[in-house]
N, C-alpha and C positions, 0 to 999 in steps of 0.2 A: 766427317766430324759435324754432328748437328750443332747449330749456332744457337746459343742461348744468351738472352740478355738479362744481367743482373743489376738490378737497381740498387744503389747503395754499396756498389762493388768495391769501394775503398774503405768502407766502414768495417766494424768489428766483425759480426758474423758474415757479412757480405763477402769480405776478403777471404776468409779461411773457406767459405763455399766456392769461390772462385778456384782456389787451389785444389780443392777436392774434385770439382767438375773437370779441370784440365788434366788431373791424374787420371781421371776415368774416360778420357778422350773425348771431350766436348770442346768445341770453340767456344770462347766466351767473349762477350762485349759488355762493357760496364757503363753505367750512367751514374755519376756521383758529382755533385757540384761543390764539394769540399766544405759544406756548411757545417758539418759535424765529423769530418775526417781530414786526412792528409795526403797529398800527392805522392808522398815517399812509399806509401804503402805499396804502389805499384812497383817499386824497386824490390821490396820484400817478396812480392809474388813471383817476380822474375827470378830471385835467388833462389826460391825454392823449386819453380817449375822450369826455368829457362825460357819462359814463354813473355813476350812483350804483350800485354792486355790493352787493348784500345779502350779508353775512357773518354765519354762525352761529359763535359763539365756543365751539365743542362740542369735546370731546375724543372722538375716533373710537374710543377704547377703551372708551366707555361706551355701550353698545348702546342703551339706552332713549333717551338724549339724540339718538343718531344717527336712530333711528327717528322721532323727533318732527320732525326736519328733513324727511324723506320724506313724513310726513303732512301737513306744511304745503305743500310743494312737489309737489304731485301729479303735475305734468307734466313732471318730470325724464325725459329719455329717454337720457341717457349720462352717464358719470363719467369724469373724469381724476383719477387718485390720484397726487398728489404727496406728501401728508402723511407724512413719515417723518424720522426723525433721520438724519443723513448724514455725520457726522465720523468719519473713521476712527480718529484717535488716541483720541477719546472712546469708541468702540465697543470698543477694546481694553482701556480702563481700566474701562468699565461696561458689560459684555456683556449683563447681564440688562435693563438699561434699554432697550438696542437690541431685545433679542428681544421683550420685552414690547410695546413701543410699535409697532414696525414689522410684527409679526406678528399682534398681537391687533388693530389697526386694520383690518387688511386681511380678517381673519375676519369682523369685523363688517359690513364694507362688503359682502362676498360673500352674507352673510345678508340684507341689505337688497336685493341685485340680484334674489335669489329672491322675496322677500317683495312687492317693489314692481315687479317685472316689467320691471327695466332691461335694455334690449337691447344696449348699446354701452358697453364698458369699456376704457379705455387705462391700462396700468400704467407708472408710472415706474420702470424698472430702470436698469441700470448696466453699464458696461463692466467693472466689479469682478468681475462674475460668471464672467468668464473667467480670474481669477487671474493668473498668469504665463504666458501662452500659449506653446506651443513654437515658434510661427512667427508672422510678422507680414506683412501686416496681418490682423486678425481678421475672419472672416466670421460671419455668422449660424450656419453649420454647424460652427464651431470648437468642440470639446467644452469643457464648463466645467470649469475647473480647480479645484484646491484654493483655497478663500476665503482670502484673506490678512487678513482681519479680520472681526469679528462684524458689521460693516456690511455687508460684501460677502456674507457668508452669509445674512444676513436677506433680501437681494435674491435670492439663489438659492431659499431657501425660499418666497418669495412667488410666484416663477415657478412652482415646483413645485405650490404650492397651487392656483394658477389653473388650471394643467394637469389637475390631478386633479377640480378643480371642474367644468371642461368634460367630463371623460370620464365623470363621474357623471350626465350627462344634461342639464345646462344648456343653455339655447337662446342665451344671450347670446353675442355676439361679442367676443373680447379681442384686443387688441393689446398687445404687450410691447416697449417702446421702450428699447433699450440704449443710453443716451448716454455720450458720452465726457466731456470736461472742459468744462462751460459756463462762460464768462466774459463780461465786458463788461455793459453797461447799455443800456437804451433810449436812442436817440439824443437824445430830448429831456431826457435827465438827471432826469427825474421819478421813475423807479423804477430800482432797481440791487440789487446784492448789498449787504447790510448786516449782516454777522455780528454776532452777540451775544458780546462778550468778545473774546478773541484769535482772530483768523481762523486756520483750519487749511487754507484753499485759499490757493493762490499769488496770484492777481490782487489779491484785497482786502489781502493782506499786503504786496505790492509798492505798492499806491496808499496805504495807510495809513502805510508807511514814508517814502514820498515827500512826503506831507503833513506829516510830524512826529508823528503818533500814535505810531508805533513807532520805537525808536532804530535798529534795524537788522533786515535780513532775514537769517535762517538758511537757507542752502540744505542741505537734508538728504541728504548722500550725494555724495562727489566720486569715489568709486572703483566706480561701477556700470560694467558692461560696455558702455558707450554711447559715442558719439563724442566727447563731452566729458567723461565719468564722472558725469553728472547724470541723473535719471530723466527718460524720454521720454513725453510725452503728446500726447493728439489734442485741442487746443482748438477750441472751437465757439462761435461768438457766441450767447448766449442768445436773442435773437430769432429767429435760425436754428432754434434748438431748439424755441422756441415755436411757430413756424408749422408744424414738423413734427407737433405735436399736433393742430394744426387739420386738416391734410390726412389724418392718419391717421383723425381722426373722420369726416371726410367719405368717406373711402374705405370705412369700415364701414358707413356710412349708405347708400352707394350700391350695397351688396351686392357688393362685389368680393372679399371674403374668401373664400379656398379651404381655408386651414387654420386651425384653432382650438385654441389661440391662435396667432396670427401674430407673428413677431419681426423686429424691423428694428433694425440698428445706424444710430445718428446721430453721425456724426463728419466731420471735414473730409477725413479720408483721409491726414492728413500728421502725422508725428511731429515734436514740437517739444521740445527740452530745456529744462530750467529755466533753464538760462544763455541760451539763445536767446530765451526769453520775456522775461528781464530786458532783453537788449539791445533787444527791440521796444519794450519801455516806454520805455527810454531814449530811442530815436530819436524817438518821437512827442511825448513830453514836453519833450525838451531837457534832462532833468536826468540827474544822475549819482547811482544809487541806491546806498545804503550797505548792502552785504551782506557776509556771510561764508560760508564753507564750514563745514559741521557734520557730525556723525556720521549715519549713516543712521537713518531713523525706522521704529518697528515698524508693520508692516502695509501698507507701500508696495510697489506693484508696480515692476518695474525699467522695463519700457517696454510700451507698448500704444497703437495707433492702428487705426483703422478701415478696412474695406472697406466703402464706402457704396453700392454699385452696386445692391443690391436696393431701398433706400429711393428712389433716384433713378429706378430704372424703374418701380417699382409706385407710389409716392406721388407722383411727379413733384416730389420734393423735391430741393433742393440747397443746399450751404453758399455763402452769397453774399457774406459778410463775411471780411475778411482779418484775419490775427492784429494787424497795426497798427490796423484798425478796432476789434477787440475792445478792445485796450489803451487806444486813445484815449478810446473810450465810457466804460471803466472809470475812467479818470482825471478825466474830465468830470464824472461822477456823485460821485467823492471830492470834488472841488473845490466841487460844488454843496452837498453835505452840510456841508462846512466853512463855507461862507458862511452857510448856514442857522444854524449853531450861533453864528457871530459876531454875527449879528442879534439873538439872545435876550437 
């Protein structure tokens, strides 16, 4: 069982990827300092997989602490790096926080790649690196546009850092996964998206409004040049995203890489507006959501969705779950969290 280090393993996408790795016979070690996650996520992972995952509550920006993990876990063969701050409005308000955390953590990990001879590295990137693209859908060859937020720019910098690192003569293989908008939860409802404070992503704000945690949902922008005036995104089920990381890792380990780093878009290939996402939730839940139209939000891209043919052809990956599946799993997870609170 190859041992894989997952940074941010207790976070949203990280925890679902840990589950998928275990189910595909990988041994997993996590680093997560719980700054944006919860220790109870490990219980959910165990409930699904039956495995106790070791997590080191280490800040990746502290190189000595990070090196200690690699010294203890000498047989790590690959890294999947999720640990980063990811909220667009917060990055606009606190850019230095994002530049420090998202960039310094990657610098330290790359130092450990060299020191400890790590051969396989998957970087959690984002469709935000494309900015407002001139045409849709975006392919991996679409030029990177002006970053619309410090968060997006930190992902662009991360990709460039890895590219320069490879050019310097490093032998590790790198994959950059640019994914679009992960939503939903594991079908068991044991793990899911659990943002700290007020959500900035659409799906948890929808479910928190429906469950009564939030009075109403604000739809930011009704005058965009789209079919209904609201932003368009490419929503993808978090377990489909998770499985893509496992496939990309195996692709690296099988020696199929010809370009280093290699880039893959991970999206459904379909653009969905904010209002269409709300309608999908209302359909699967049978509820009428309380929402209102509001002014545009700084840092938001107008519309973006993926051409995913490269990931389908090379990784053998495809998005298997529908928008209704995504919304239903997110709703079941929200209800399960509410039941857990009511029992306390």
